[in-house]
Steps between C-alpha positions, in 0.01 A plus 500: 500500500780737592670426164181593315481833683862570413444425130183710504685786671776483239241515220333802663836669540591427136160628383550816706837556333347435158215741569735773618724441199210521254365819660837673489570389144153613392556845648829534312332378180211744535718803568739399224211466256377851580846651451564298185167610349597864561836437336331339200273803460797736521686287243207519260481877537875543448496275195212696347680828576821364344314396186338846481839668541654284229207584270552871563872454438431331167260778406766765572760308302262474203428872520875567518558281195225677307643840593846387389349384170328837460831674565673290232222585256535870579876478434435326170249771410758762588755332274252459219377860527762731655263794462264340756777451757421814696131409519582148625738604781231587760329167433832316525571671834156396629561143382842500673337614826242221466776244443685616810178501707397151383849363573496647853147380572582152366803479728290593806233246404761229450642562849147500644413170328824336615438615858150351494637173362761494777225556758304217340801266527550590867134427576523179299789384719289561812204323339721195440599499869132481595442223244777289656370585848149391402633171361700428816211589730253291296727197513541558875123502555468176298775338707330612821175343381681173431653516850154531652355218289794266550550600865870522420746772595724462192258673258460775760878551501484521119219754537716711727793481257288607201324754720834651599595522133166663419529747788856589394386591149192671646726720712724564198196608299371735767842646579603527136818299555714461191458123474444343161359148519552459125577131509186427703284721276639343183446155650138582588435728198 
């Protein structure tokens, strides 16, 4: 009888550890999911802004090219009709100002687009940390469930190991640590 009580007490203790483990892992998963969703939204916005900036850049470069073509045509007209040279000079000066303006605006837009892409890449790195965290925490919850069903401590130890891995990447995602789990992401991706 005393042996049965001891076995029953061990099962209760194991189930208490499993329950506590699952609750803690679930809290980490839930908070990580909220943060990751916000990061995903910010990534989408940055990507859209980068695409818009690149489109504006292309537009400025096309306008610059067209202005340069107009300037070449005006020079050819000047060569073909030297008498019209004086009349063409104000237009050529205006075209030259447009070329300079388009070149400067294109350069600013290029820098803006590159900055947005860099911001996107930084957010993507944090997103990957939360993906790895989510995988580790999910595996940990599954291991904890097996520990409860099998009434065995070994799966619970595995749950703690995967949970520690998940919490590490969770912390890295929240803190913005410069950790790149590329090999894990490529393995899972």
